[in-house]
N, C-alpha and C positions, 0 to 999 in steps of 0.2 A: 911309275903309278900306273895303274889299270887304267885302259882307255875304255872308252863306252860308246856303242854305237846303238841308237835309238830308230827302229822301222816303224812307221805309220802308216796310213791307208787313208786313200781320198776317193772322192766320186762314188765309187761302188764297193758292196762287202763281196767277201772271196773273191777280193782280186789276186790273191796269190802271195800276200806277205809273208805266209809261213814258206814257200819255196823260195823265194827271194831273201829271207834270212838265213834259211837253211844253206842257199847257195854262196852267199856272201861268206858264211861261216866256213865252209868248202875251202873257199879260195884263201882265206885266213891260215888255216890248218895245213894248207898245203905249204902255206909259206912257214912253217915250224912252230906258230903261236898257238898257245894255249886259249883256247876261247871257251867261255861258259855262256850258254844260251840261255833265255828266258822268255816267259810268255805273262804278258801282265794284261790280263783279261777282265773286262770290267764288269761282269756279270756279278749279281748276289750272289750265288750260289759260292758255298765255301770250297766246293770243287766239282769236278764234272761228273763224280763216281753216281748221284741218283739222276743225272740228264737223261731225256729218252733219246736214244739212238736215231729213231725217225728226223729229230729234230736239230740235234746236236753232232750226230756222228760217231766215232769210235770213242771210245774212253782208252786213252794211254796210259799205262801201268810203268811206272819207275822203277828202277833196283829196290828202293828203300820203300814200297808200296804208297806212293801219291798217284791218285787218281785225277787224271790231267787232261788239258785238251789234245786232240790229234795231233796239233802243229809240232808237238815235242817230239812223236814219232818222227816227222821230218827231222828234225834237227838232231836226232839220235842217227838216222840213217845217213843224211846228208855228211854230216861231220864226224860220223863214228864216235862218239862222245856218250856217256850214260848221264842221264839228266839225273835230277834228284828233286825231293819235295821242294826243295828252295827255288827250282827251275820254273816253278807255276805260281804266279800269285793272282789271285782273284781280290776283285773287291769285296768279295764275302768275307775273304780270309782278313783283309785290311782291317775291317770295320768290325768285326769279332775282335781281333786283336786291341783295337782302341776302344772298343765300349768295356772289354774286359779289363783294361788297363784304370779306365775310368773307376769301374766297381770297386776294384782296389784301393781308389785313393792316389792313383800314380801322379797324378795333374796337380795334387795340393788344392783342389777346388777350385781350379781353373775352366772357364769353359772351353767346352771341346768342340772344335770347329774343325770343317775341311781343310784348310789351311789354319794353323801350320800341323796340325796333328796326324790328318789322315795323310797329307804328303810327305810328312816326315816318316811315318810307316813304310811307304811305299819307297822312299830312299833309303831309307835302313835297308830294307830287304835286297833291294839293288847291290848295294854295298857288300850286304853280308854275303851273297854269292860270289864275289869278286875274292872276299878272304877266304871263303870254304874250298873254292876250287883253285885257288892261289894261279887266276886266270889273267894273262896279257890283256885280254880283250874279252867284256860282256857286250854280247847283243842281243837286245831286249827288242822284242815284237810287243807293240801294244795292240789290244785286239780291237775289234770297232772300225768304225769308219770316222773321220774328223769331222764333229760338228752334230755327233751324239754327244747327248746330255751326259750319260753314265761315264763317257772316257775323260771328260773335264778334269777330275782328280790327277790324274793318270798323266794327262799330256803336261799339267802344271808340273805335277812331280818331275819330269824331266825336262820339263824348261827350268827349273830350280838346280838339277843337275848339273847342267852348264854352268852355273855362278859357284857351283859347292865346287869341281874340281878343276874347273878352266876349260874355255873353248879350244885348248889345243888339246884336250882330253877326252872331247865330246864329239861325235857326227850325228846328224840328223838326216836320217832317210828316208825319202817320201813315195812309196806306191802308189801309182795314179792311172787312171785309166784315158788313152789319147783316142775317142770313137771315131768312126767316120760315118759319115749321113750322106743322102743323096745318090742319085742315080750314078754319079761319078765319085762316089765314096770319097767326097771330101772330108780331109783330115780336121778335126775341131779342138784346139787346143784348151778354147774358154774353160770346160770343166776342170780341168788341171789347175788355170789361174785362179780360179774361185776356190778350188779347195786350198790351193796356197795361202788364198787370203786367208782363209779360217784358221790356217795355222798362223800366220802371222799376227792376227788378233788375238792370240793369247802368247803372243813372244817369243814362237817359234818360228825363225827361218830356216827352213831344210839347206843342206849342204849337196845333197844329191838327190835328184828326181829319177826314179825307175819309172818308168812308161810301158804299161801294157799296149801292146799295138797287134794289129795283124799282119802290117807291112813296116817294112824298113821307115824311120823317120828321114824324111832327107833333111838336108844342113841347113835349108832354110827356115823349115819349121823348128828344127834344135834350135837354131839361133832367135829365134821368137820366143820358144819357151824359155829359153835364157835369159833373154830381156825383161819379160813381164814377169817372170818368178825369182830374179834375182841371183841366178844361180851360173855358174861358169858352164860355156857350148860342152865342154867335154866331162861335164857331171850329169847331162842329162842323157840318160841311157836307156835306148828302145830295148823292150823285152818282147821279144815274139814269141807264138806259139809254138813250140818244137815238138818233134816227134816221140820224144821219151823227157820225162820232166828232169832227168838226170845229165841231160843236157846243158840245161841252165846255166850251170857254172862255168861253162866251157863257154858259152856267148859271153859271158859276164867278162870273162878271161880275155876274151877276144875285142870286146869294147875298151879293155882299160881299167874295168873298174876297180879289180884288187889293185892295180900301181897306184890308182887314185885315192883309196883309201887310205895305203901305207904312207904315202907323202902327205896326205890331209893331218894324219893322225902320228906323224913324226916318227914312224916306227921304222925298225931295222929295215934295209930292203932286202930280200932272200929270193932266189928263183921260186917259180910257182909249183913245177915238179907235178905236172898235171897228166902226165903218161899214161899211169896206171888207169885213171878214172877215164881219159880218152880212150882207151881200149875196151874199157866195159860198156863205154856207152857205142862204139862202133859195134860191139858184139850185138848189143839190142837193138839196133837200127839194122843189122844186116845178118839175122841168122840163118844157119842152112839145115836147120831144122823146126818144126812146131808139134806142140800137142794141144788137145783142149782136156783142161782141167772146170769139172762143175766144184761150185762153192753152193752148199747148200746152207740156209741161213734163216732167220725169223727176222730181219732187216733190209735186205738185200735191196729193197726200192729206194733207201738211201746209200748212195755208191761210195760215202763215207764212213757209212756203219762198220765195213770190213776192212778198213785201209791198208792195215798192216798186214792183212791175210795177203791182199792181192798185191801188194810190193813183195812181200816175201815170196809169192809164187814167180814173180819175174824177175827177183834174184836168182831164183833156184835155176831158173833156166841159161845163166850166164856162164856156167862152168861146163854147161854141156851144148852150149852153141844153139840154142834153143829158143824159140819164141813159145810163151804160154800163153793159150789165147783163154779167157777165164769167161766162163759160163756161169750165171748167176741166177741162182734158182730159190726162190722165195718156198720154205717148204710147206705153206699152205697150200700149195698149188698140187703137190704130191697126195694132197689128201681128198682134193676135190675132183680129181679124173679118175675113170675106171680104170686105166693101165698107166699108173704113176711112172713104171720102167720107161714109156715110151719119152718121158720128158730127159732120162738119164742116157739114151741111146745115142751114139758116136762120142762119147766122152771117153780120154784115154786115163783116167784116174779124179779121185773125188775128194773134197774137203767136206766134212760135215762140221760148221762152225758151232763159237759159242752164243748164250743168248740166256734169258730168264723167263720163265711162266710156261703156261700150259698150251699157248697158241702154237699149232704147228708141230707138235713134238711129234705125231704118230708119222707124219712125213717125214720127218729126220731120221725115224726110225727105219720106214721104207725104204729111205735111200741108202742106209747103211745093210740092209738085209740084201737090195740088189747088189751091190758091190761085194759083200760076203760070199754070193753065191755065184755071182760070175767071176769072180776073179781079178776085178778091177782092184788096182791099186788104191788104198784108202788111208786117210789120215783123219783121226776125230781128235778136235779140240775143246778141252774144257766138257761143257756140255755135250758135243759131238763125241767124247770119250764116253761120258754117261748112258748115253743113249747106245752105242756100240756093246756095251755092258749089258743092256737091258733086252736088246735085240737078241744076243746071245744066249741071255738066260730064257730067252721064251722060245726060240727056234730051237737050241742043241740042249739044253738042260732040261726041257718040258715042264719049266715052270710060268705057265698061260697063266697071266695076269701080274706080270713082273712090271714095274713100275718103280719110278723116283717119288719119293715121300712130299717132294716139290709140286708135283702134279696132283698125287692123290695118297693122301695122309692116310688113307683105311686100306692101301692097295693089298692084295693077298701075299706078294713076294717084294718089300721093298729095299730091291738092289742098291739104290743110290738113298741115303739118308743125310739127316742134318749133321755137318761138323759136330763134335759135341763141346767144341769150345764158344759154339754158335747159340748154344741153348741160353735162353732168358735174354738176350739181345733183342730190343725192339726200334733202336736208331737204326736207320738204312744208311744213313752216311759214314764211310770209311770205317766199317764194321765185318768188312768180309776178310777172307785169309788173302792178304796184299802184300805184294813184292816177291823178293827173291828168296827161293827156298831150295836147300838140297836134297839131293835124290840119288840113290844109291841104284844103279844099273846093274842087272845079270850079266853075269858074263855068259857069251855064246848067245845071247838073244839079238833078234834084229837093231835093237835099241842101244844095244853094245857097239855093235857093229858099225851103225849110222854115227854115233857120238865118238867113238874110238877111245874110251875109258868106263870106267865103273862109277866114277862120282862127277856129278854135274850140276849145275845149280838153273832152276828157270824161274819164271816170274807168274805169279798166281793171282787169280781173282775170283774166287769161289766162295759159296756156303755149304756146299754139299760134297759127298764122298762117296765110295764104293761103300758098301755095308761088308765088314771084315765077316761075318756071319754067313756068305755067301762065297766067300772066297775060294775055298775047297771045292765048292759046287763047280765053279767056274773051271778049275784045274783039271778037274775029273775030266771035263767034257773036251779040252784042249784049247783052253784058253789059257796063256802064259802072264801072270802078274812080272812085266818087265821092269819094272822100278817103283822101289818103295822109299817113304819117308825112311830117314835115318834108324828111326825106334822101331821101323815096321809098322808104325803104325796104321800108315795113310797110302791107298795104292795109288802109284802116281802115274804108272804107263801100262797099258797091256798091250797086247798083240796075239795073232794067232800065225802059228807057224805053218800049218797046214795050207794056207794061202801065200799067194807070192808076194804081197806087199799090205800087210793090214797092222795099223798101228793107231793108237790112240794116247792121248796124253792129258792129265787134269791141268796142266800147265799151259801157257800162252806163248808157244815158242816163236809166234810172230814178232814179237815187241823186241828180238834180241837180232832178227837178221838184218843183214847189211848187202849191199849192192857187190861190195868188193870181200863178202864172207856171208854169203848164205847161210841160213840155218840148217843143219844136218837133217832135220826131218822133212823139210820143203825139198831139200835138193835132193834127198832118198827118193821123196813122192815121185818128183820130174823124172829120175833116171828111169824108177821103177815105169811110168807111163810111157817113156819113149821107148823102151823094150815090149810093154804091152803092146802099142801100136806097131811095131816092127815084127810081132812073135805069129806064129801060126796057130789060128783059132782052133781048139778041138770042141765041139760042142757049145760053141759060143763062149768059151771061156781062154782068154790067153794061155799057151804053155812058156813059162819062164823058167831060167836057168835057175 
C-alpha cells in the first residue's frame, strides 16, 4: 500500500515547508522509493497563473501545462521528478469541482457541506496522485500555517486519511520555529507547543517535528519539546540555516530523519546513497572560480519571482566548479538613469527574463543592446527573447518603431504578435500556450551544440510569438532562427552567430534544470561567462574562441 506523509507548518509563514518537503523526498528517492510530491494550497484561486509575482512569486509550469506554486519547483529540483497537474491541489480547484458536481445533480439532492464533500474531494485527489504515479510514497505539503481558517478543510482531510489508510501508512511532519529572545538568546519552545496544541485540537498529533532554529538545539531542549509535544526525542529534528539549500537533505540524513521515516512507515531499509548529492554540495560550498551574472526582470524586488532562474544559474556553476553570483536588476532602473550601461558594468554574463506588460520594457531592450554590442554572453527567456528580436530589428534591420503588439497594438513594425490560437480568448486563467512542446533545432547552430541534438522539448508559458512576416528580414541581417516548432510555424529559438554567446528561447528552460543535471542553456551561459571573464578585452569586448 502507498504510504502518505503530510507536512504542515506552524508559528510563522514562509518557514521553509517546501524545502523540508523536498529534502525529505530526496532522502526517500535516494533509498530507491518512488515518491510523488504534491502541494495542497488553501487559496481560492484555481491555480497560481493569474497571481501577481510581487505577492506570490514565481508561477512554476509543469510538463502537462499546470500553472502552480513555486514549491513544485523545489520538489522537481530536489527529487528529480516531473510533477503534474495532479501535484497541485488548490481550494479553488476543490470547490469548483464540488460545485460543478452539485450543479450536475451528482449528490442526488443532498446538502453539500465542507464535511464530507470538500474533504472527500481533497482525499480523492491525494489518492488519485498515488495511483497515477504508481507511488510508493505520496508526500503532501499543506500550504499556510496551522490556525489559518482557510487551511481547516485540508487539515481535516489529512486527519481523515489516517483513518482511511491506517496509522501505519501515514506520517505527520510539522515544521515549526524555535525563536530566541533577549540579550542571552534564550531558546523559546512555547510557540511550538502552542502550534502542536492547535494541531491536536483538530485531531492531528505530529509524528515528527522539524524545528527551524539558528543554533543547534541542546538535548535538554529536545527532551522538553518531546515531553510537551508528545513526540519521541529522536523525532525532534533541528533544521539550521545552511550555506546552500541543497545541504538540507544532508543535515536531515545526519540527524537520522531518513531512517526514522523508513522505520515509522515500515518501509524496506535501503542505503541512502547520497554520495553524488554530497559531492555537488561540496562544489557549491567551495568553488574555485566565480562569475557575476546579471538578471534583468520586471519583478526582481521579490526574491521568489524568478526563483527557478536563480537556481538554474546556481546549478550551471556546478560542473564548472564555479560560484555564480547573481545581480538582480529591475528593468525600470535601466530607464531611469542617463547611462543605463553603468548598471551593467562588471557583469560577466546577462539573462533577460520573462514578464508581462509594458512597464520596464525599454529597460530590457537597453540591456539586450548592451550585451549584443559589447559581446557579453547573453540568454533571453520568453519575453527576454522577444525583446532581443525587437532590439535587433531596431538596431540592425533599420525597423525604427519595431515593438510587440502586447505593448503597442498600433506599432509600425509588430515584430511580436499574438499567437493565432489566442485570438478571441478573454479568460486569463490557464489559456496561454502552456506546458511541454517539441522543437526542431537547426544543425550547426549554438543551440544544437548546447543541446547535443536536433529534437528537444521545453516548457512554455506565453501568448505572443515572433511575427513570421519579419523572419526573412531578421535572417538577412544576421540573426539565425535556430529552433522552430515541428510545423515550422513558431519561432522557438534565435541566436546571433557573430556574437560570442547570444541566444534566446521562447520557452522557460529554467523549469527543467536540476542541481545534478544543469540545463544546457544555463550551463553554456556560465561557461561563456567564465571565458569572457578570463579573456583579453579588445575595445571593451571579450575575445572568445
